N, C-alpha and C positions, 0 to 999 in steps of 0.2 A: 504494499499500500505505500500511497504517500499521503504525508499527515503535515497540514500547516497549520501551525500555531499562531494566534494572533495575539499579540501583547499589547497594554498600554504603556503612558511614559514613567512608569515608575519600576525601578530593579525590584521592589519587594515584588510585585506582581508576577514579573519575568521570572524570579527565582523560585515562586511557588510550581512553575512550568518545567522548568529545566530536569529534575530528576524523569519525570514522565517520559519527556522528550528523547531521553539518553536511553530509557528503558526500549523504547519504541525503535529507536535506532540500533541498540545492540541486538534488538531480534531481526535485524535486516530491513526494516522499514527504512525508507527514505524521509527525513524530516527536515522541516523548514521553519524558522519564526521569523514571523512580518511584524514590522514595529515601526514606530514613526523615527526618521534620522538622528535626532536627539538619542537614542538607544542603540545605535548601530554598536557603539565602542562596547556596551555591556552585553549584547547578543554575541558579539563576537569572541568575547572571554568566557562564553559558555559552551564553546568547542562546536557548537551545533550550527550548522550553515544559516544565514540571515539574509533577510533583504529588507532595504526602506521603502515604507510607502508614505506619499505625501510630501510637504514641505517641513522644513521646522517646523516643531511647534511653540518653541520658545515660551514654555510654561508658565514663568514667572509673568510675562508680560499678558498672556491669554487669562491668566486667573484674574488678573488687574481689569481687564475689560469687559468680562462677563456680566451682563446687564443683572440686576437684580429682578428677582421674581415677584409679581404684583401679589400683594396680600403676604409676604414674606418678611415682613418688617417684626420688631419685637423681641419679646422673649421667646427664644428657641426650644425650649424645653421646661413649659413652667412646671411640670411635675418633678423633673429633675432639679430644679432650682429653688424647690422648696425643700426637698428632703436631701439634696447633696445626692441623692442616687437616681438612677432609670433603671427602667426594664425595657425590653425590646418592642413592646408595643407603646412607649411614650414615642410620639412621630414628631419630626422636626416642624415647629411653629405650631405643632397641636393639631395637624392636621396631614393627613398621608398623601392627599392629592396634590397640596402646594408641594411638600418634599419630592413627588413624583415627575411633577413639572420641572423642579429645581434639580433635579438629578438629569433630566433628558438634556434640558436647558445646557448643562455645566457640560456633559458628556460630548454634544453635537457642538457646541462653541468651542469648547479647548480641546477634546479629543480627536473628533473624527469629523472635519469640515467635508462638505461634498466633494472637494478635489482629493483628498486622502480615500475617501470611501470608492471613489472611480479609480483611483491606482491600485486599490485592494482589489476588485473585480477585475480589473486587467490584467495584473499578475497572476490571479486565480486561473485566466483563462489559458494564461500561457502554460501555467506550471502542471495544471489539472489535478487538483488533490482529491482525493477517495475520502477523505475526514478532514475537517476544520474543527478545530479545538480552539475556542476563543476565552479571552478573559470576560468575565462578567459585564465589564464595563464596554468591550470591544463587540456591541453589538451588530455593527455592520458584517461582523463574520459570517453572520447567517445568511446575509444576501450574497455573499461570495460564494457559499455553499451551493444556494439556491440556482443562483446562474449557471455553475458548472456541472450540477447535479450531484453533489458530494453531500454526505451526511455532516450534520453538525452539533457538537457539543461543547456545551458552555464549562470552563474549569475555574470552580470559584477559589478564591482566595482566603474567604472568611465566610462570614452568613451570609444566605441569599437575600438581598436589601431589595434587590430589584423584584423577584419572587412574592416576596411581603408588600411590596406597595402595589404592585398589579393585583395581587387578591383582597388588599385593602381598600380599594378603589374602583372594584369591578363596576358596580353601579353606577358610579359617576363617570367612567369612560364612555358609557353610552349616552348620557344626558350632557354632560359638560365639556366632552371631548377628550380623546386620549393622544397626550402629547408624544408618545412613542410612534404613535400610526401615522399622525401628522407628519412628523420627519420620515418615516421609514418607508410609508405606502409610495407616494410619489418616486422615489428611488427604484423600487422593486417594480413598479408599473413602466418606469422607461425600460426595464430589461424583462417585459412581460413576465413576469412573476406576481402571484397574489400576496396579499399582507394575510397573517394570521398569528395566534399566539406563539407558534413555532417560531416565528421570526425575531420575536423578543426572547425566548425563553429557552429555545433550541430544543433538539429530539430527545435528550438527556442531559445531566448536569453531574459532572465530576466533582464530588464532594470531599475537601481534606480535614473538614470538622469530625469531629469524635459525635458518636452517637448520642450522646448525652447532652451535646448544645442544641438548642431551640433551633428549629428550622420550619419553613411555611410548608403546608401541607400540599398536595395536587401536582409534586414536581416531581417528574423521574430521576432521583438521586443515585448515583453510583459512588459508593465510600471508596476512599482511598487513602493510605497514609500519607501526612504531610511529613517527607523525607526533606529536613532544614537543608538548603543549599545556600551560599554564601558570598561565591566567586572565587575569583585568586587572590588568596591571600596567604603571606606568612607569618605562624605563630610565633610569638615570642616566646622563648623558655620558659618564662616565670611562669607561665599558665598551669605546665604540666608540675611545677613544685607545688609541696602539700604547703598550704596557707600557714601562717603562724597562729591565725585567730579565724574564727568564725568568717567565712568572705559570703558577701553578697554583691550580687549585680544591680546596677541602676541604670536604666538604659530607657530613650524616648523614641526608639526608632528611627529608621533612616528615610522614609518617603518624604516627609515635609520636609527634614532637613535638607534632604538633595535639591528639592524644588524650591526651596524658601519661601514656602507657603506659611504665612502668619496665621496662628490660632491661639486658643486659649489651652497649652500646655502645662503640667506642672514646672514651675519654676525651678532653675539650678539653685537658686537661695533656698528655697525651703526645703528643697529635696536635701541639699548639703546639713541644713539645720535640723534637720531629723536622724540624723544619722551621726552626727559630728561628735555627741557625747554618749556614742554607744561603744561597747569593746567589740567590734567588729573590724574586718578589713573589706571595704568598699571599691568594686571596681566600678567607674562609671562611665559608659560610652558617650562623652559628649565631645563636639569640637570646642573649638575657641570662640566661636561664635555663640555656642549655647551657655558657656562660662562667663562668657564677659569681664566684668571685673570683680566678679564675685570670688570671696576670698574662698579658697578649697582646703576642708580640714586637713590634718595631720593623717587622717586614718581613710583617707580616699586616695585613690589612685585614678586618674583621669587616661583614657585612652579614645582617640576619633573613633576606632572601628577596632572591634574581635569577634570572631566568629562564636555565635553565643554555643553553637553545638559542641563547640571546642571546650568555653569557660565554665559554662554551666555545670558539670559534671564534680566541678571543684567548689561548688556554692551551697550554700544553705537556704538561701531564698533569692528571689528576684522581685526587682518593683519595677513595673512595666505600665506602658500606656494601653496594652490590649492590643498590639498589632499581631497581625497572623502568624508573622515569621517567629517572632519572638514566643508566642504562646505556643506554636510547634514545638520550641527548643527546649522550653520548661517542660512541658509533657514528656517529650522523648528524654529529657534528663531526671524526670521524677522530683523536680525543686518546687518547695511550695511557692506560691506566688501571691504578690499585693499587686492589685490592679488599680491603676488610678486613670480610667479614660479620660481622653484628652476633649475638649469642647469646640473642636472648629467646625464650625457650622452645625452640620448634623454629624458630623464625623462619629457619634458615639452609635450611629446605626448601621454602620458599617459592620459591626459586629462584636467590639470591643464591648459594649453592655452585655449582650449575649454570652460571651464566654466568661466575663466575670462574674454573670450571675450563675452560671453551671459550675464555675470553678469553687464558687463558694458552697452551693449546693453539695458537690461532692466532697467537701472538706479539705479540697486540695489547696486550699488559699483563700484570700480575702478581698472583697470587691470595698475598697478604701473609702473611696470618694471620687466624684466626678472633678477632674483637674481645677474647672472654677471655681470650686469650693475647698480644694485642699487647702490646710496648713501643718505646719511641720509638726504640732504635734496630735493632727490627725494621724498623719503619715505613722510618726513615731510608733504610736501605740498598735497601729496595724501591723507593722515589721515585728514589734517586740511578740505580739500574739502568736505569729505563725513560728518565730525564733524559738520561742518557750514553750510551747505545746506541741509536744511530738506527734501528737495525731496527725498534723498536718504534712509531717514528713511522711508517716506510714501511707496516707491517703493517697500524697502525690506521687508515690512509688505504684501505690494499685493502679492511678490513671495511667503511669507510665506501661505498666503490663496490658492493662486493656488499648492503649493505643499502637503497642508494638504488634498486637494480634490482628490490626485492620490490614485490609489486603495493600501489600505493596506496589509500588511504579512497574514492577516485572511481573506481578500478578496481574493487574492491569490489561497486559497486552492482549492476550486471547478474548479476553471480554469485550475489548474495544474492537478487536478484529470480528468476534461474531455481531455484535451490535451494527458495526457498518454494512458488513455483508446483508443483515436482514433489511436495514434502512434501503439501500440501494437496491435491492431484491425487489423491494415493495413499491418501487417508484421508475421501476424499467417497464 
């Protein structure tokens, strides 16, 4: 088979796809990754052949120029702002329809202008994939698949926010208009293809989330273990040396840091204040901009980047913002988690809240508080809780066993071969 992966302009999204791409390649299939020119170097470093589609996105500039959605002013999370915590059904601006319009506008305006979509279709006609596997934000991957008669699967990097929004707004899509249909149907019509729900949600969806993390109903999910991949990096030798004190990792992820997207994340100042008087060794993956002029405590070692799957086996806890790669690495290492979801726009609904709720329910960590409500005192107490109560470590190790029992990327190869053959036979 020929399998085309379609990624978006974030390394963390690309990195979720790489282990499966290599599993398919090692099984003898031809694999290619399509992404914006902004991602060319990152795609090249995966070792998988890649192709650039569209013009440079210049993400920082585009994010700043996306027009606000009418009715999206005011408090983004009234429930979360009252309690300091949220649940997955707390929608941005209190309205899933406004959130769906915002998501569609952002993906269309920032990631996939019409010229990029047509370039993706043009390459698909040239390369003729049998299967297209796209990031959930790479919605035009379904159009490219339809034009060339390929099967189409989405590959989630986190919780299925788009399916949740489609389900929550189903009635209003008929009365108030469907923003996804308004975007995709004219493109499909130009290529003599119809619009339906599969054009948005694919024939099936590969999900890296453990089964105990919330997911919407009505979608054909194919579970796959998220095997952390971090790109090329030489690990410093000290990571492998036994720490003199209990080691804790603090990270805010790489996606927004890479793109300089401003939001409400936990501040370095309060994170450092929370741990400065604790008898622990802290490894903080912050760059110079994130640290700024903040004084780094004596018990904190700052590093710009380090692969978490290498660092976390030596840690007794991790504090993070709920990123999917960090979550996967913590589960794989069996490390208790303290999750502080950031408050960039509706970022919490990309899955950090669902992961925090599920981790707390499994007893493998603590949903401390949303970033906008975080204080050093709150975080300190959350961290002390997971360090001092051994049941958190025991439960985190149980979670590790559960995650390791999920199908690996290698095990997914025959599943995808079968699903692709069935879909293409039904359309022939």
